[in-house]
C-alpha positions in Angstrom: 100.3 126.8 167.0 100.8 125.6 163.4 100.9 127.9 160.4 99.6 125.3 157.9 96.1 125.6 156.4 95.1 122.5 158.3 94.9 122.2 162.1 97.3 119.6 163.4 95.9 117.4 166.2 98.3 115.0 168.0 97.4 111.8 169.8 99.4 110.5 172.7 98.7 108.1 175.5 100.1 106.0 178.4 97.6 103.5 179.7 98.1 101.4 182.8 95.9 100.3 185.7 98.3 99.8 188.6 97.6 97.6 191.6 99.7 99.0 194.6 99.0 95.8 196.7 101.1 93.6 194.4 104.8 93.0 195.1 105.8 92.7 191.4 106.3 96.0 189.6 105.4 96.6 185.9 108.4 96.9 183.6 109.2 98.1 180.1 109.0 94.5 178.9 105.3 94.5 180.1 104.6 97.4 177.8 106.5 95.7 174.9 104.3 92.6 175.5 101.3 94.9 175.5 100.9 97.7 173.0 103.8 100.0 172.4 103.6 102.0 169.2 104.6 105.1 167.4 103.3 107.3 164.6 101.1 105.7 161.9 101.1 102.3 163.7 98.6 103.8 166.2 96.2 104.5 163.4 96.8 101.2 161.7 96.1 99.3 164.9 93.0 101.1 166.1 91.4 102.7 163.0 88.6 100.0 162.9 88.9 98.9 166.5 86.3 99.4 169.3 88.9 101.5 171.1 88.9 105.2 171.9 91.7 105.9 169.5 89.6 104.4 166.7 86.8 106.8 167.6 89.2 109.8 167.7 90.6 108.8 164.3 87.1 108.4 162.7 86.0 111.9 163.7 89.2 113.8 163.2 90.1 112.2 159.9 86.6 113.1 158.5 87.4 116.8 159.0 89.0 118.3 155.8 90.8 121.0 157.7 92.4 118.7 160.3 95.6 116.7 160.0 96.2 113.8 162.4 99.6 113.6 164.0 99.8 110.2 165.9 102.7 110.4 168.4 103.1 107.6 170.9 100.9 105.1 172.8 102.0 102.6 175.5 99.8 100.1 177.2 100.5 97.2 179.5 98.3 94.6 181.1 97.1 95.8 184.5 99.7 94.8 187.1 101.9 96.2 189.9 103.0 99.8 190.1 105.3 101.0 187.3 108.9 100.7 188.2 110.9 104.0 188.3 113.1 103.3 185.3 110.1 102.4 183.2 108.0 105.3 184.4 110.8 107.7 183.5 111.2 106.1 180.1 107.5 106.4 179.3 107.5 110.0 180.4 110.6 110.7 178.2 108.9 109.1 175.2 105.8 111.3 175.7 108.0 114.4 176.1 110.2 113.6 173.1 107.3 112.8 170.7 105.3 115.9 171.8 108.4 118.2 171.4 109.5 116.7 168.1 106.0 116.8 166.6 105.2 119.5 164.0 103.6 122.6 165.5 100.2 121.4 166.9 96.9 123.1 167.3 95.5 120.5 169.7 96.3 117.3 171.5 94.1 114.2 172.2 95.3 112.3 175.3 94.6 108.7 176.2 95.5 108.1 179.9 93.9 105.3 181.9 93.6 107.3 185.1 94.7 104.6 187.6 98.4 104.6 186.8 100.8 104.6 189.7 104.6 104.5 189.5 107.7 104.9 191.5 108.1 107.7 192.4 104.9 109.3 191.1 101.7 108.1 193.0 99.6 110.2 190.5 101.4 108.9 187.4 98.7 110.1 184.9 98.5 113.5 186.6 102.3 113.8 186.3 102.7 113.1 182.6 99.6 115.1 181.7 100.9 118.1 183.7 104.2 117.8 181.8 102.4 117.8 178.5 100.5 121.0 179.5 103.7 122.7 180.5 105.3 121.8 177.1 102.3 123.0 175.0 101.2 126.0 177.1 97.9 127.0 178.6 96.1 128.0 175.4 96.5 124.7 173.5 93.3 122.6 173.7 94.1 119.2 175.4 91.1 116.8 175.4 91.0 113.1 176.2 89.3 110.0 177.5 89.6 108.0 180.7 88.6 104.6 181.9 85.9 104.9 184.6 88.2 102.9 186.8 90.3 106.0 187.0 91.1 107.5 190.4 90.7 111.0 189.3 93.1 113.6 190.7 92.9 117.4 190.7 96.2 117.4 188.7 94.7 115.4 185.9 91.8 117.7 185.6 93.9 120.9 185.8 96.2 119.7 183.1 93.5 119.2 180.4 90.5 121.0 179.0 88.2 118.0 179.1 88.1 114.3 179.9 85.3 112.0 178.9 84.9 108.6 180.7 83.5 105.4 179.2 79.8 105.0 180.1 79.8 101.2 180.2 81.3 98.5 182.4 82.2 96.1 180.7 83.7 98.8 178.5 82.1 98.3 175.2 81.6 102.0 174.3 85.2 103.1 174.1 85.1 104.0 170.4 81.9 106.1 171.0 83.7 107.9 173.9 86.7 108.5 171.7 84.3 110.0 169.1 82.7 112.2 171.8 86.1 113.5 172.9 87.1 114.2 169.3 83.9 116.2 168.7 84.7 118.3 171.7 88.1 119.0 170.2 86.6 119.9 166.7 84.0 122.2 168.3 86.6 123.9 170.5 88.9 124.5 167.5 85.9 126.0 165.5 85.1 128.3 168.4 81.7 126.7 169.0 82.4 125.8 172.6 84.8 126.6 175.4 84.9 123.5 177.7 84.6 124.2 181.5 85.3 121.0 183.5 84.5 120.5 187.2 85.7 117.6 189.3 83.9 116.4 192.4 85.6 113.7 194.5 82.9 111.9 196.6 82.9 110.3 200.0 82.1 106.9 198.4 84.2 104.1 196.8 81.9 101.9 194.9 82.6 98.2 195.6 84.1 96.5 192.6 81.4 93.8 192.2 78.7 96.6 192.2 80.3 98.4 189.2 78.4 96.6 186.5 76.6 99.3 184.5 74.0 96.9 183.1 72.4 96.2 186.5 71.5 98.2 189.6 72.7 100.2 191.5 75.0 101.5 188.7 72.4 101.2 186.0 70.2 103.8 187.7 73.2 106.0 188.6 74.4 106.2 185.0 70.8 106.8 183.8 70.7 109.7 186.2 74.0 111.0 184.8 72.6 110.9 181.3 69.6 113.0 182.4 72.1 115.6 183.7 73.8 115.6 180.3 70.4 116.3 178.7 70.7 119.9 179.9 71.6 122.0 176.8 74.4 123.7 178.6 76.1 120.4 179.6 78.6 119.0 177.1 79.4 115.8 179.1 78.4 114.2 182.4 80.6 111.4 183.7 80.6 108.9 186.6 84.2 107.9 187.4 83.7 104.6 189.4 87.3 104.5 190.8 89.8 101.7 191.3 90.0 100.3 194.8 93.3 98.5 194.3 95.4 101.6 194.1 96.4 103.1 197.5 96.4 106.8 196.4 94.8 110.0 197.8 92.4 110.2 194.9 91.1 106.6 195.3 87.3 106.5 195.2 84.4 107.5 193.1 84.2 110.9 191.4 82.1 112.9 189.0 83.1 115.1 186.0 80.7 117.6 184.5 81.8 119.6 181.4 79.8 122.6 180.3 80.1 125.2 177.7 82.0 127.9 179.6 79.6 127.8 182.6 81.4 126.8 185.8 78.4 127.4 188.0 76.3 125.0 186.0 79.0 122.4 186.1 79.4 122.7 189.8 75.6 122.6 190.3 75.2 119.4 188.2 78.1 117.7 189.9 76.5 118.5 193.3 73.2 116.9 192.1 75.0 113.7 191.1 76.9 113.7 194.4 73.6 114.1 196.4 72.1 111.1 194.6 75.2 108.9 195.5 75.3 110.0 199.1 71.5 109.3 199.5 71.9 105.8 198.1 75.5 105.0 199.1 74.6 101.8 201.0 73.3 100.2 197.8 76.8 100.3 196.3 78.4 97.8 198.7 77.7 94.2 197.6 77.0 90.9 199.2 79.8 88.4 198.9 79.8 84.6 198.1 82.7 82.8 199.6 84.6 79.6 198.6 82.8 77.4 201.0 79.4 78.3 199.5 80.4 77.6 195.9 79.8 73.8 195.6 76.1 74.3 196.5 75.8 77.1 194.0 77.5 75.1 191.3 75.1 72.1 192.0 72.0 74.2 191.7 72.9 76.6 188.9 71.5 76.4 185.4 74.5 75.6 183.2 76.7 76.8 181.7 77.7 78.8 184.8 80.2 81.6 184.7 82.2 82.0 187.9 84.0 85.3 188.1 87.2 85.0 190.2 87.2 88.4 192.0 90.3 87.8 194.0 92.4 87.0 190.9 91.0 89.7 188.6 93.7 90.1 185.9 92.0 93.4 184.8 92.7 94.7 188.3 96.4 93.7 188.1 96.3 90.2 189.8 98.9 87.5 189.0 96.4 85.3 187.0 97.6 82.1 188.7 95.2 81.6 191.6 94.2 78.0 192.1 91.2 78.4 194.5 88.6 77.9 191.9 90.4 75.0 190.2 90.5 73.3 193.6 86.7 73.8 193.9 86.1 72.3 190.4 88.3 69.3 191.2 86.2 68.7 194.3 82.9 68.7 192.4 82.5 65.2 190.9 80.9 65.1 187.4 81.4 68.8 186.8 83.1 69.7 183.6 84.9 73.0 184.0 87.3 75.4 182.1 89.9 77.6 183.8 92.8 79.7 182.5 96.0 80.0 184.6 99.2 81.9 184.0 102.1 79.4 184.4 105.0 79.8 182.0 107.0 77.1 184.0 104.3 74.5 183.4 104.1 75.4 179.7 107.9 75.0 179.3 107.8 71.6 181.1 104.8 70.4 179.0 106.6 71.1 175.7 108.7 67.9 176.2 105.9 65.7 177.4 104.6 62.7 175.4 100.9 63.6 174.7 99.9 60.0 175.2 98.5 59.3 178.7 98.7 61.5 181.9 101.6 63.5 183.3 102.0 64.8 186.8 102.7 68.5 186.9 102.6 71.4 189.4 100.1 74.1 188.4 99.6 77.7 189.5 100.1 79.8 192.7 103.7 80.4 191.9 103.7 84.2 192.0 103.0 84.7 195.7 101.3 83.1 198.7 98.0 85.0 198.4 96.4 83.0 195.6 96.1 79.5 196.9 98.5 76.6 196.8 100.4 75.1 193.8 98.4 72.0 192.7 99.9 68.7 191.7 97.7 67.3 189.1 97.8 64.5 186.6 96.9 66.0 183.3 96.7 64.9 179.6 98.3 67.3 177.2 95.8 68.1 174.4 98.0 70.5 172.5 100.4 73.4 172.6 99.4 76.6 170.7 101.0 80.0 169.9 98.4 81.8 172.0 97.7 84.6 169.5 94.1 85.5 168.6 92.0 88.4 167.4 88.6 89.9 168.4 86.4 91.7 165.9 83.4 92.5 168.1 83.1 95.3 170.7 84.6 93.9 173.9 85.9 95.4 177.1 89.2 97.1 176.4 88.6 97.6 172.7 91.6 95.7 171.6 91.9 93.7 168.4 95.0 91.7 168.7 95.8 89.4 171.8 98.8 87.3 172.7 98.9 85.0 175.7 102.2 83.6 174.7 102.9 79.9 174.1 100.0 78.1 175.7 99.4 74.5 176.8 95.9 73.1 176.9 95.5 70.2 179.2 92.7 68.0 180.7 92.8 66.8 184.3 91.5 63.3 185.3 88.4 64.8 186.8 87.5 66.4 183.4 88.6 70.0 183.9 90.2 71.8 180.9 93.1 74.0 182.0 94.6 76.6 179.7 98.1 77.4 180.8 99.6 80.6 179.4 103.0 82.1 179.2 101.7 85.7 179.3 99.0 87.0 181.6 95.8 87.5 179.8 92.6 89.3 180.8 89.5 87.3 179.8 88.0 90.0 177.4 87.2 87.7 174.5 85.6 84.3 173.9 88.0 84.0 170.9 90.5 83.0 173.6 88.6 79.7 173.6 87.0 79.5 170.2 90.1 80.2 168.2 91.7 77.1 169.8 88.7 74.8 169.2 87.4 75.0 172.7 83.6 75.2 172.8 82.5 77.3 175.8 78.9 76.0 175.6 80.0 72.5 176.2 81.1 73.2 179.8 79.2 73.2 183.1 81.4 75.9 184.6 83.6 78.5 183.0 86.0 80.4 185.3 87.0 83.9 184.2 89.5 85.8 186.2 87.6 89.1 186.4 84.6 90.9 187.9 82.7 92.7 185.2 85.0 92.9 182.1 84.4 89.3 181.0 80.6 89.7 180.8 80.6 91.3 177.4 82.2 88.1 176.0 80.7 85.4 178.2 77.1 86.5 178.7 76.1 85.1 175.3 76.9 81.5 176.3 76.4 81.4 180.1 72.9 81.0 181.6 74.0 81.8 185.2 76.6 84.3 186.4 78.2 84.2 189.9 80.9 86.4 191.4 83.1 84.5 193.9 84.7 86.4 196.8 88.0 84.5 196.4 91.1 85.6 198.3 93.8 87.6 196.5 95.1 91.0 195.7 91.9 92.0 194.0 89.5 90.6 196.7 86.2 92.3 196.7 86.3 93.4 200.4 88.0 96.7 200.5 88.0 96.7 204.3 90.6 93.9 204.2 93.1 96.0 202.4 95.5 98.4 204.2 95.4 101.9 202.9 97.9 104.6 203.8 97.0 107.4 201.4 93.3 107.4 200.9 91.0 110.2 201.7 88.7 110.1 204.7 85.8 109.6 205.3 85.2 107.1 202.5 82.4 104.6 202.4 82.5 101.5 202.9 85.7 101.9 204.8 84.2 104.6 207.0 80.7 105.6 208.1 79.5 108.7 206.3 
């Protein structure tokens, strides 16, 4: 506890969504290529961003008797589990910066909640527990989580309160950061004493049904808001879960936070759980396979957005699936856009004469799960640096993006293919607009995601279709082999 006249509040976070079904592990370089920052750089990056840290900074910096102490934040694009050396390095950076900080009065934490590493299956629970051990039981520790968190008992035990985003696509991160910071301010002023209850359900909500702007989630989240209207409830949260992490806590959970009333928190969590159990069959979606796509493309009002569920980069996939490019190439007269991670192709195209067509192998180079490498004759339109910015509220809340050196090519059938050197999640239309690509001019836009791209693409697409493509993020959970999950768990088991 500090002796200064101001209360010192630290900010620390490690943010990764780990897909345990991928062979490739996430390394320190992936965090370097993502967001790895210390001290004032955290505030400078996120002060005006639609990110939870921005919300925390807004509330806490407005308090005259609070001093912000930004410590460390590491985030990498979703991918495979975090390798052991990188996990230990991240943990040491959290430990070092917390221990070296001036005496704190509280700590804001920013985990994702679906982090998995070697050797810690519950990576977020591990580093949060370490922080609690360093700071002691009396220090208020309050944070935010992505609703794709697989919430563990260790995470909940280590902190006083966790507030989950209320939207998917995640466009309310700044507001949620503000809500968490208000809990911290009120706790320090003695107005409240947060009491948090976790309820892990018997349901895992299917990924394509997790859009909060449409049912069944729209009604579920509205019900959760009604629960929060009770004056004794400080926060009511639906934690959707992340089905691509084979961990014991995988699945949907509820968090209810009250003002020092455990019974009320347990009662409200039970009411939410009763609603989910009663309506659980609504949360498993219908799937549209590859063979059905050409007919849908033909009939759809254009532009059509096709969401590539099997190669959902936000779920950790390799971003180089060719299944939908093959479909576009097989639909005569269809003008499409697709982005594919292929640093080899980019390097090769740098030495190509931009006049005429050039034969090149594209995509499906990471593994054998995401289609076959396609040999196409393409015309090189241009090579760009791949950096762009986003000023509007979009899923993820980031401002600065980098997809590495990027080649934009056109195939003979009229498809525009953006080939990147770094994996990129399709969070922003600036990915196209910044490089003079007009999304409204296409019949079909392919985005390698499920719900995250909607915040960006809904404004230009008249029809939206989720494709049940093969891959490590395929929508059908039953086709994945779990070793650690809890049982029973719908839709994998009958409940």
